[in-house]
C-alpha positions as CSV (number, residue, x, y, z in Angstrom):
1,M,8.5,-21.4,-1.4
2,I,8.2,-20.3,-5.2
3,Q,12.0,-19.5,-6.9
4,S,11.5,-16.2,-7.7
5,P,9.0,-13.6,-7.2
6,A,5.7,-13.9,-8.6
7,F,5.5,-9.9,-8.9
8,L,7.7,-6.6,-8.1
9,S,7.1,-3.2,-7.3
10,L,9.3,-0.9,-9.1
11,E,9.7,2.9,-8.1
12,L,10.8,4.2,-11.4
13,T,11.5,7.8,-9.9
14,S,11.9,9.6,-7.0
15,R,10.4,12.7,-8.4
16,C,7.0,14.0,-7.7
17,N,5.2,17.0,-8.8
18,L,2.9,17.0,-5.6
19,R,4.1,17.2,-1.9
20,C,1.2,15.5,-0.1
21,S,1.4,16.4,3.6
22,Y,1.2,12.8,4.6
23,C,3.4,11.2,2.0
24,Y,6.4,9.2,3.5
25,H,8.5,9.4,0.0
26,F,10.3,12.5,0.7
27,D,11.2,11.8,4.3
28,S,12.9,8.4,3.3
29,S,15.7,7.2,1.7
30,S,14.0,6.7,-1.8
31,A,13.6,10.7,-2.1
32,S,17.4,10.9,-2.2
33,C,18.1,8.0,-4.9
34,G,19.1,9.1,-8.2
35,D,16.8,7.6,-11.2
36,L,18.0,4.8,-13.2
37,P,18.5,5.5,-16.9
38,T,16.1,4.3,-19.4
39,S,18.3,1.5,-20.6
40,E,18.7,-0.1,-17.2
41,W,15.0,-0.7,-16.5
42,L,14.6,-1.9,-20.4
43,Q,17.5,-4.4,-19.5
44,F,15.6,-5.2,-16.3
45,F,12.5,-6.5,-17.9
46,D,14.5,-9.1,-19.9
47,E,15.3,-10.6,-16.7
48,L,11.7,-10.4,-15.4
49,Q,10.5,-11.9,-18.7
50,S,12.9,-14.8,-18.2
51,L,11.8,-15.6,-14.7
52,K,8.1,-15.5,-16.0
53,V,7.3,-12.5,-13.6
54,F,3.5,-12.3,-13.6
55,A,3.3,-8.8,-12.9
56,V,4.7,-5.5,-11.8
57,I,3.5,-2.2,-9.8
58,L,4.9,0.9,-11.5
59,S,5.0,3.8,-9.3
60,G,7.1,6.7,-8.0
61,G,7.2,9.4,-6.7
62,E,5.0,10.1,-9.8
63,P,5.9,7.8,-12.6
64,F,4.7,10.4,-15.2
65,V,7.4,13.1,-14.9
66,R,9.8,10.8,-16.5
67,P,9.8,11.6,-20.2
68,D,10.6,8.1,-21.0
69,I,7.6,6.4,-19.2
70,F,5.8,5.2,-22.4
71,E,9.2,3.4,-23.5
72,I,9.4,1.8,-20.3
73,I,5.7,0.8,-20.1
74,A,5.6,-0.3,-23.8
75,K,9.0,-2.4,-22.8
76,C,6.6,-4.0,-19.8
77,A,4.1,-5.1,-22.1
78,A,6.4,-6.4,-24.9
79,S,7.9,-8.7,-22.0
80,K,4.5,-10.2,-21.5
81,I,4.3,-8.7,-18.2
82,R,0.9,-7.0,-16.7
83,Y,1.6,-3.8,-14.9
84,T,-0.6,-1.7,-12.5
85,L,0.2,2.1,-12.6
86,L,0.3,4.1,-9.4
87,T,-0.1,7.7,-10.2
88,N,-1.8,11.0,-9.0
89,A,-3.4,11.5,-12.5
90,T,-2.6,15.3,-12.7
91,L,-0.4,14.9,-15.4
92,I,-2.5,12.6,-17.5
93,T,-3.9,14.2,-20.6
94,Q,-6.3,12.8,-23.3
95,E,-3.1,11.9,-25.5
96,Y,-1.6,10.0,-22.5
97,A,-4.6,8.0,-21.7
98,Q,-5.2,6.9,-25.3
99,R,-1.3,5.9,-25.6
100,L,-1.5,3.8,-22.6
101,A,-4.6,2.2,-23.8
102,A,-2.6,1.5,-27.2
103,I,-0.2,-0.3,-25.4
104,G,-2.4,-2.4,-23.6
105,R,-1.8,-5.1,-20.9
106,C,-2.7,-2.6,-17.9
107,N,-4.3,-4.5,-15.0
108,V,-5.5,-1.0,-13.5
109,L,-4.2,2.5,-12.8
110,Q,-4.6,3.3,-9.1
111,V,-5.1,7.0,-8.6
112,S,-4.7,8.8,-5.2
113,L,-7.8,10.7,-4.3
114,D,-8.5,11.6,-0.8
115,G,-11.9,13.4,-0.9
116,V,-13.9,15.5,-2.7
117,G,-12.7,19.3,-3.5
118,E,-11.1,21.2,-0.8
119,V,-10.8,18.2,1.4
120,N,-8.5,16.4,-1.2
121,D,-6.8,19.4,-1.7
122,A,-5.9,19.9,1.9
123,A,-3.6,17.2,1.9
124,R,-2.6,17.0,-1.8
125,G,-2.1,20.6,-2.8
126,K,-4.6,23.2,-4.0
127,G,-5.9,22.6,-7.6
128,S,-5.1,18.8,-7.4
129,F,-8.7,17.6,-7.1
130,D,-9.6,19.0,-10.3
131,A,-6.3,17.8,-12.1
132,A,-6.8,14.4,-11.0
133,V,-10.5,14.0,-11.7
134,Q,-9.8,15.3,-15.0
135,G,-6.8,12.8,-15.6
136,I,-9.4,9.8,-14.5
137,R,-11.9,11.2,-16.7
138,N,-9.5,10.9,-19.5
139,L,-8.5,7.6,-18.5
140,M,-11.8,6.4,-18.3
141,T,-12.8,7.5,-21.8
142,A,-10.1,5.7,-23.3
143,G,-11.2,2.7,-22.0
144,L,-9.0,2.0,-18.9
145,K,-9.9,0.7,-15.7
146,V,-9.3,3.2,-12.9
147,Y,-9.3,2.5,-9.2
148,P,-8.9,5.4,-6.8
149,R,-7.5,5.0,-3.3
150,L,-8.2,7.2,-0.4
151,T,-5.5,7.7,2.3
152,Y,-7.0,8.6,5.6
153,S,-5.0,11.1,7.5
154,H,-6.5,13.9,10.0
155,H,-7.9,16.0,6.8
156,N,-10.5,13.5,5.8
157,V,-12.1,11.6,8.7
158,G,-16.0,12.0,8.5
159,K,-15.7,12.5,4.8
160,L,-16.1,9.1,3.5
161,E,-19.8,8.9,2.7
162,A,-19.6,12.1,0.5
163,T,-16.5,10.9,-1.3
164,A,-18.2,7.6,-2.2
165,D,-21.2,9.2,-3.3
166,F,-18.8,11.2,-5.6
167,M,-16.9,8.2,-6.6
168,F,-19.8,6.2,-7.6
169,N,-22.6,8.7,-8.6
170,E,-20.7,11.1,-10.3
171,L,-17.3,10.1,-11.4
172,G,-18.6,6.7,-12.4
173,V,-15.9,4.4,-10.8
174,K,-17.1,0.8,-10.1
175,S,-14.9,0.5,-6.8
176,F,-12.1,2.3,-4.8
177,G,-9.8,1.4,-1.8
178,T,-8.8,3.0,1.3
179,N,-5.7,2.9,3.7
180,G,-4.1,4.7,6.5
181,A,-1.1,7.2,6.3
182,T,1.7,5.6,8.4
183,V,4.9,6.8,9.3
184,F,7.6,4.0,9.1
185,S,11.1,3.7,10.6
186,D,12.9,5.4,7.6
187,N,10.7,8.4,7.7
188,R,11.4,11.5,9.4
189,K,7.8,12.8,9.9
190,D,6.3,13.3,13.1
191,K,3.9,10.3,13.4
192,Q,1.2,12.1,15.5
193,A,0.7,14.8,12.9
194,V,0.3,12.1,10.0
195,E,-1.5,9.2,11.6
196,L,-4.9,8.9,13.0
197,S,-5.3,8.7,16.6
198,I,-7.0,5.7,18.2
199,R,-10.3,7.8,18.4
200,E,-9.9,9.1,15.1
201,Y,-9.2,5.4,13.8
202,A,-12.5,4.5,15.6
203,D,-14.5,7.1,13.7
204,A,-13.0,5.9,10.6
205,M,-13.9,2.4,11.0
206,R,-17.6,3.3,12.2
207,E,-17.7,5.2,8.6
208,H,-16.8,2.2,6.9
209,Q,-19.4,0.2,8.5
210,K,-22.3,3.0,7.4
211,V,-20.9,3.3,3.7
212,L,-20.3,-0.3,3.1
213,K,-24.1,-0.7,3.8
214,K,-24.8,1.9,1.3
215,Y,-22.4,0.5,-1.1
216,P,-21.9,-3.2,-0.2
217,G,-19.0,-4.7,-1.6
218,R,-17.7,-1.6,-3.5
219,I,-14.7,-0.3,-1.3
220,A,-11.7,-2.5,-0.5
221,A,-8.4,-2.5,1.8
222,M,-5.5,-4.0,2.3
223,S,-4.2,-1.7,5.3
224,G,-5.8,1.0,7.5
225,P,-9.1,1.2,9.2
226,M,-11.1,-1.0,7.0
227,A,-8.6,-3.6,7.1
228,S,-8.3,-3.3,10.7
229,L,-12.0,-3.7,11.2
230,R,-12.4,-6.5,9.1
231,T,-9.5,-8.3,10.8
232,W,-10.7,-7.6,14.6
233,S,-13.9,-8.7,13.6
234,N,-12.9,-12.2,12.3
235,M,-10.4,-12.7,15.5
236,L,-13.6,-11.6,17.9
237,K,-16.0,-13.8,15.8
238,A,-13.3,-16.8,16.1
239,K,-12.6,-16.1,19.7
240,R,-16.3,-16.1,20.5
241,D,-16.9,-19.2,18.3
242,G,-13.9,-20.9,19.6
243,I,-12.4,-21.5,16.1
244,P,-8.7,-21.2,15.4
245,V,-7.3,-19.2,12.7
246,V,-4.4,-19.4,10.5
247,C,-1.1,-18.6,12.0
248,G,-3.0,-17.6,15.1
249,G,-0.8,-16.9,18.0
250,C,2.6,-16.2,15.8
251,H,4.0,-13.0,14.5
252,A,2.9,-14.3,10.8
253,T,4.0,-11.1,9.3
254,C,2.7,-9.8,5.9
255,T,2.3,-12.7,3.3
256,M,3.9,-10.3,0.5
257,V,7.4,-11.4,1.3
258,Y,6.7,-15.0,0.1
259,Q,5.4,-13.6,-3.1
260,A,7.0,-9.9,-4.1
261,M,9.9,-7.5,-3.6
262,S,10.6,-4.0,-4.5
263,V,13.1,-1.8,-6.3
264,R,14.0,1.6,-5.3
265,P,14.4,4.3,-8.3
266,D,18.4,4.0,-8.1
267,G,17.8,0.1,-8.9
268,A,18.3,-1.2,-5.3
269,M,16.5,-4.4,-4.5
270,I,14.5,-4.1,-1.3
271,A,12.0,-6.3,0.6
272,C,9.3,-3.9,0.2
273,T,8.7,0.0,0.0
274,S,8.6,0.3,3.7
275,F,12.3,-0.8,4.1
276,P,13.8,1.3,1.8
277,E,16.9,1.5,3.7
278,H,17.4,-2.2,3.4
279,V,19.3,-3.1,0.5
280,M,19.5,-6.6,-0.8
281,G,21.2,-5.8,-3.9
282,Y,21.3,-3.9,-7.3
283,I,19.3,-4.9,-10.6
284,N,21.3,-5.9,-13.6
285,K,24.3,-6.6,-11.3
286,D,22.9,-9.4,-8.7
287,R,20.3,-11.8,-9.8
288,V,16.8,-11.4,-9.0
289,A,16.3,-15.2,-8.1
290,E,19.4,-15.4,-5.9
291,V,18.5,-12.4,-3.7
292,W,14.9,-13.9,-3.2
293,R,16.2,-17.2,-2.3
294,N,19.3,-16.4,-0.1
295,N,18.8,-12.9,1.3
296,A,19.3,-12.7,4.7
297,F,16.8,-10.0,5.7
298,L,14.1,-11.8,3.5
299,K,14.7,-15.3,5.5
300,E,14.4,-13.2,8.7
301,L,11.0,-11.4,7.7
302,R,10.0,-14.9,6.5
303,D,10.6,-16.5,9.9
304,L,8.6,-14.4,11.6
305,R,5.5,-16.5,10.4
306,R,7.0,-19.2,12.8
307,K,7.8,-16.7,15.7
308,P,5.2,-17.3,18.7
309,L,3.6,-14.3,20.2
310,T,4.5,-15.5,23.6
311,D,8.1,-14.5,22.8
312,Y,6.8,-11.0,23.3
313,E,6.3,-10.1,26.7
314,Y,3.7,-7.5,25.6
315,C,1.5,-10.3,24.4
316,R,1.9,-13.2,26.7
317,D,-1.1,-12.2,28.8
318,C,-3.5,-11.2,25.9
319,E,-6.6,-12.9,25.7
320,Y,-6.7,-12.2,21.9
321,R,-3.2,-13.7,21.7
322,P,-4.4,-17.2,20.0
323,W,-6.5,-15.6,17.6
324,C,-3.8,-12.7,16.4
325,A,-1.1,-12.8,13.8
326,G,1.0,-9.9,14.7
327,G,1.3,-6.7,12.6
328,C,3.8,-5.4,9.8
329,P,7.3,-5.5,11.3
330,A,8.1,-2.2,9.3
331,V,5.6,-0.5,11.7
332,A,7.2,-2.5,14.6
333,L,10.4,-0.9,13.9
334,Q,9.2,2.4,14.1
335,Y,7.5,2.2,17.5
336,N,9.4,0.1,19.6
337,D,12.8,-1.5,17.5
338,G,10.7,-4.6,16.6
339,T,10.0,-5.7,20.3
340,R,6.1,-6.2,19.9
341,P,4.5,-7.5,16.8
342,S,1.3,-5.4,16.9
343,C,3.3,-2.3,17.0
344,A,1.2,0.9,16.7
345,A,-1.2,1.2,19.1
346,R,-4.4,1.5,17.1
347,L,-3.1,-1.5,15.1
348,C,-3.3,-3.6,18.5
349,L,-6.9,-5.0,19.3
350,R,-6.6,-5.0,23.0
351,K,-4.9,-1.2,22.9
352,F,-7.6,-0.1,20.8
353,L,-10.5,-1.5,23.1
354,D,-8.7,0.0,26.0
355,V,-9.3,3.4,24.6
356,V,-12.5,2.7,22.8
357,P,-14.2,-0.2,25.1
358,D,-17.6,0.4,23.6
359,F,-16.9,0.0,19.8
360,D,-19.8,-2.1,18.1
361,F,-18.0,-4.7,15.9
362,E,-21.5,-5.7,14.7
363,L,-20.5,-9.5,15.1
364,D,-24.1,-10.7,14.3
């Protein structure tokens, strides 16, 4: 294991100018956190530079509600740390875009955009589409790399092709990503009101199959319908061909616990933003490297890689078990106190096929 995290996700503020219908933020521990003063973040970057941290993700809330955001970004860049900015882009003026470009060292600006026009506004608020598109155009004009990300919830299933056409042909971005809205254990939202049903999940997967043929290699996903489509297709191919998979049959968990950790707006160090309630220490008081190497909760998450799925009664008789690597432990806690690894029904291949047995994974 590396001696300190390669990168960190820093939530710079608990404030946001939007109230997206599916967003976990205002229904989680992070929302009640006070924001650290500028000096605390500037001091923290000195420690990250000493650890030779490769990169950080700067997010919120919405980071551009902080009046000191450019001072923080400039310190990050001066510390020789590359950064990705997560923003809704609605506050990005031409001046802001030019100031970002002048600071430099930005990997990419990930901008939330869930569809075209009213499709986006149905979840993110009236007028948010036009404001975000203008912000994206300002960033691109300044020469910055923009990577939109679409979050699937009930409002935009069936709209992926129209969204991709707009992204590539009108907005002019090179690629974009998708994920799925999820209710974690610390979130008070109603998961049925936020998350896709299994049948909606299947529809979203079919959308990806179609649109990826139209725009090959230009849409990516680390979670959500597209990620499940890729994972399950690979599992079924490996099962068909009798090929073992890495960590197959174990609750391998997310690999990020071996590479990264997160910080809440109040400076609390957490394993990731899916576990905001599990505080492991505080920046500028506890040393990052010590927390990274010695925290019991991080060790517990890492040890899941060696936990066989046969430990879970739910998984013992599953025909896909030898090719399965479990699921996100944060989602597991939300659905059943961690008693099974592939926790949300839509994230379990067997459960998915129970509901949609005729789904065509296009394996050939």
